[in-house]
N, C-alpha and C positions, 0 to 999 in steps of 0.2 A: 295445190302448192305450186307456185310458179318459180321456175329456175331459169337462169340465164343461159346454163349450160345444158347439153344433152346428157341422157344417162350415162352413156358411154365416157363422155368427157369427165363427168363427176365421178365415176368409179376410177378412172385413170388418176384424177387429181388426188382422190383419197389415198390411193397407194404411193403416190409422189410424196405426199405430206407425211406418210409413214417413214419413208427413207430420210426426209429432211428434218424430222423430229427426233431428237436424241432418245427420248423416252419411249418411242414408238418403232425405233430403227430395227429392233428384232423381228417385227411383224413384216416391216417393209422388205427386209432381206429375205425373209421366208416366203413372201408373195412371189419372188422371183422363180421359185421352183414351182412348176405348174402353170397352166394356162388360165387366164381370166377372160371370161366370155360374156357378152351381152346377148341374150336369147330369150324369146318370148315362148318358145316351145318347150324348153326342158324344165321350167319352173314357174310358178306364179309369184315367188318371192325370190329366195336366194337358194343356192344348191351347192353341195360339194361331193365329190367322190373320194374325198380324203386327200387329193393332190390338186385336181383342177377345181375351179369356182365358176358358177354361173350367177348372173344377175338379171332378173327381169326388168327391163327398162321402165315399165309402168310402175311397178313396185318402187324402184330406186327414186323416182320422182315424187313419191309421197312422202319421203324422208327428208329431214333437213340434214345438214352437214354432219353433226355429231352422231345421229342416228345412223347414217350411212357408214360413218367410221366404225361405229360398233359393230354392224353387221359385217363388215369387211374383215374386221380383226377377229370376230367370232369364227369366220371361215378358216382363218390362219390358225386359230387355236386348235381346230380339228387336226390340222396338219402337225402342230407342235406337240399334241398329245398322242399322235400317231393312231388316231382312231380307226384308220382304215385296215390296220393289221392287228392292233392290240386287243380289241374286244370282239373278235371275229366269233369266238365260241359263245358269246352272249346273243350275237345276232342270229346264230344258228337255233337259239331257243325262241327268241321273240325280236325281230328287227326294230319294230316300232318303239317297243320299251327301251330297247337298247339306246336308239337315237334320242329318246327323251332324256334318259339317264345321263347321256353324254352333254346334252344341252343344259341340264341343271347343274352339273359340274362346272362347265365352261363359264357360265354366266355369273356364278359366284366368284369365280376367279377374275373375271373382267371387272366385277364390282370392286374387288380388292385391289386390282392394279390401278383403277382410276376412280376412287370412292367419291370424288367431289365433281366428276364429269368435267374435268379440264379439257379432255380431248374427245370423249365419246359418251353416248348416252342411249340406253336401251330404247327402241322405238316403242311408240304407243299406237293403239289402233285409232284411227282418225275418224271413223264413222262406225254406224251399227251399234248393236246392243252392248259391245264391248268398248265403245268410244272411251277413250282416256286411260284404258287399262294397259298395263305392259303387254307389248307384242313379243313375247319371248317367256321361256320357262325359267322362273327364279323363285326359290323358296329357301328361307333361312333354316327350315327344318332339317335341309341337306348338308348343312355347314359342316365342314371337315370329313365329309364322306368321299369315296371314290366312286367310279362308275358301277363297279360290282355292287357296292352296297346300295346305291340308289336304285339300280335295277331290281335288286331283291325286294325293296319296299314297293316299288311300282308292280312288280310281278304278284306280290301278295294281295295288294290292292285291288288288282284286277280280278284275281281269283275269288275275293270275297265280296265283290260288288257284282249285282246281277247285270246281265246285258241289257241294252235297252229293248223295250217291247217291240215287236213288229208293227208296222203302220197297219191301220184297219184295211180291209179289202175294199176296193172302190166300188160304188154302187153299179149294179149291172142290170141288164134287161132280162126278160123271161123269154123262153122260147128260142127258136132258131134265128139266124140272121146275124147281123153285124155284132150284136151284143152278146152272142153266145161264147161261153168260155170266160165272161167276166162276172164279177159279182158272185152270185150263188149258182151253183150247177143244179142237176136234177135233184129232186128230193130236198132242196133247201140247204144242202151242205155247202159251207163256204169253200171256195178254191184256195189253193195253196197260196200263203201270203209270202212277201218276199222275206228273204231271210234277214236276221240283224246284221248290221254293218260289220264287216270283217276287215281285219288288217292283213299283213303279209303272213302272219303266223297264227292267227286265232281271231276270236271274236272278243271285242273289247266292251267294257263297262262304259256307261254313260259318263262317269267321272274321268275315266282315262281318256275317252274321246273329246271331252271338253278341255281337258289339259293339252291334248295334242293339238287342237285348234289354234293354240297360242304359239306355236313354234313359227319362227320367222325364216326357217330355212328347211331344206330337205337334204337327206343323206341317201346316197346310192352308190354303196361300195362295190357292188357286183362282183362278190367274192366267187360265185359259182361259175362266173366266166373267165376267172383267172386260175392259172396253174399254180402249184405249190412254188414252183421256181419264180414264177412273176411276182407272187406275194413275197417271197424272200428278197427279191431285187428291189421292190417297193420300199420294204422295211430298211434295207441298207442305205437306199437313196435318202430316204427320210432322216435317217441317223446323220447322214453327212450334212444334209441341209441345215438341220437343227443346230449341230455343231458349229457350222459356219455362220449361222446367224447370231448365235450366242457371241461369236467372236467379233462380228461386225457391230453388235450392240455395244460391246466392250465396256469399259469402266467409265467413259463419258456419260453413260446414262445414270451414273450414281446408284443410289439404293434401288432404283427401279429395275435396273439389270439384274441385280441380286434377287429381288423379288421374283422375276421371270425365271431365273435359274432354279430358284427354290420351288417354285410351283411345278416345274417340269420334273425336278428330281423326285417329288413325292406323289406324282400323278398315279402311279399304279404299283401296287405291291409285286415284289419280284416274284412271288410264288405264282401269281396269275400269269405273268409274262412266261415264266418257264413252262407252265401247263399249256398255254396257248401255242408255244413254240413247238412242243412235242406233238400236240394234237395236229398242228398244220403241216408238219413234215411226215407224219405217218398217214400214208395215203389210203389205207383200207378202212378207216374209221367211218363206215356208213351204215352199220346196223346197231340199234340201240336194244338194251335189255335191262329188265328190272331184277336180273339175278343178283346184282349188287347195285345199290344206289350210288349216284354220284356223290362221292364224299365231301366235295368242294361246296356243295349246296345245303348239306344237312344241317349245319350249323345255323342256316337261315330259315329253318324249317320248310325247305323246298326240296320235295323228293322227286328227283329226276333220274332217268335211267343213265347208266354209264354206257360208254360206246365199245362195242366189241369190233375189233379191226379184222378185216379179211386180208390175208396176205402181207401182213406186217412183218418186216424184217426185224433185225435186231437194233438195239440202240446202244452206244457206248457212253458210259458215264466215267470220266477221268478226273479224279480227286487228287489236287495237288497236296502232297504231304510233306512239303518243306517245313522247316523249323518255325516258319512265321505263321503257319496255319493253326488255329486253335482246335482243341478237340470238340468245343461247343459248336464251331462253324461246321466241322465234319459231320457231327450228330445231326444238326438241323438239317443239312442238305440231304443226308441220307433219308432221314424221316419224310421229307417232301417228295423225294424221288420214289420212295416206296409207294406213296399214295398215287402218284402219277402213273407209275408203271401198271398198278393194279387197275387203273382206269382205262389206259391205252391197251394193255394187254399185248406188248410186242412179243414176237416169237421168242426172244432172248435179250437179256441185259448183261453186257460186258462191263463189269465194274473193275476199273483200273486204279491203282494207287501208285503215284510217281512223284519223283523229284527231279533229279537230273538224269534218272534211268527209271526204267520200268520196275517197281518192286513186286507188285502182285497183280495177278489177273483172275478174277472170280467171274463165274458164270451162273446166271439165274434165269429160271423160265417160270412159267405160270404154276408149275408144281411147287415151287418154294418161295414165291414172291412174298408171301405172308411171314416168312421166316427170315427175310433179308437182313434185317437188323440184328437178329441173334447169330446169324452164320457169318456175317463179314468180319474179317480180320485186317483192319487197316494197318499198314506199315510204310515206313519210309523215314524221311529226315535228311536235310541237306539242302542243296540249292534248288533253283526252279528252271526246268527246261522243258516246254511242252513239246519240242521237237521229237522228243523220245516217244511220246504218245502217237504221233503221226507215223513215225517209223515203224512203231509196234503194230498199229492198226494195218498199215499196208503190208507188212511182212508176215503177220500172223492171222489177224481176224479176218481180213478180206480174202485171204486165200481159201477160207472154209465156209464163210457165209456172207450174206449181204446185209448192210447196215443202213439204217435211215438217217441217222444223225449222231453227232459227238457232243456232248456237253462237258465243258470244263468248269471246275471249281477251282479257283486260284486266288492268289493275292495280286496276281498281274504283275509282279516285278519279275518280268521274264526276259528283259533285254530285247534285242532285236528279234524280229520274226521273218527270216529269209524268204523274200517273195518266191524264189524258185521252188520252194517246198509248199508254202501255203496257196499259192496261186494255181496249183495243179489238183486241189482236192475235188472230189466229185460228190461229195456228201456236205450238208449243211452243218455249221458249227454255231454253238451259242457259249459264250463266256459268261460265266456267274462270278463276279468279283466281290471278294469278302469287304465288309464294312471299312476295316482299316487297310485295305489294299491300295494299289496305285491309282491315283486320280489325277488327271483323266487317263482312261485306257482307251486307246483308239487303234486296235488291230486292223490290218488290211483285209482280214477275212472274218466273217461271222458277225453276229449280233452280240450285244453286250447288255448285261443287266447287273444292277449293283444291289447286293443284298442288304438287309437292313437289321 
């Protein structure tokens, strides 16, 4: 395929077109966060680490303009859905299957964004035995599923399908000399054959490998090379970039902007985000055990070990008990927290109930996590001032023990959050906002999830 412009010029032009096109402006704005590189060594197609993107120039020049736009926006969708931080716990189980699940979800979303191919079109293979087939993972069977659900299906599919057979041993000579060690050894026994193809986390079936060959990009998030603090910083920067990009897209994009916002809002269940947050900040979770199965996967008929943490400190769960918080919301949150703490097994859970002041401080550990729902006594009622939680943690809890994180459940109608207080915290914070809570809620400190 002949092009007037170089691969670098075409990639630059694609991102300029995003900014100049109202319906694509969200992606154009988001592309300003992170570097865009043209490189033959990093990837044979396109690649992302969740922030930066790479394009192989030879691959770029096999694409027409709409196909290139599709690949470029596909990479931005990885950022928009925060795949570098949200699904880390799945990549710890199997990175390839997680990457495939992410792509299946993204490509259906892109199909919905531009169903008639006005701006972009999934690439097709230009030659070989797949010529004319989609060069990307897309399957209507995964419609309305999130990454976790698609991953579960792929995981089961891989477990149920046998791995590809090893190739036959090469013909070899007899006796000593150059052919020794090849083919058959003494006594006619075959030598060791090469092992079946393996991915990052395991051996894959022929079906999975065939699907993986269709991927038009690679994902290397390199969590092992990043500290917890770096991952938290990435998550916060992505949140800011996404909010700014939504604002840049504005109402000028009409229903298209609303579609993007809706897709981003429903991308991940809040329970998964909360679980991933706790697992990421608890630094000692490096030993697994089948003493209790991971409860998050039991419903999918996947029995995985839960994680036993070493030297995990305490966590603080601070539940807003102002008059606008329903008991149903409190019950749902407590039930989820109970499951999570049983998986993470922190040394202690400090359960706080608050409104404008601290109402109750309860403490739990491994001996009574199972009875948390029966023992806890929520109390409160009144206004909402989370500053009382920070002051209480600083003046009481931190004097006696180390904590890994603070989780707030709140309606987010909290007024101002003074920077001189929140800017000095030495522990990560997550805000879980009730369905009828303040929208949007953009605190200066901490990650935000919205409960459904």
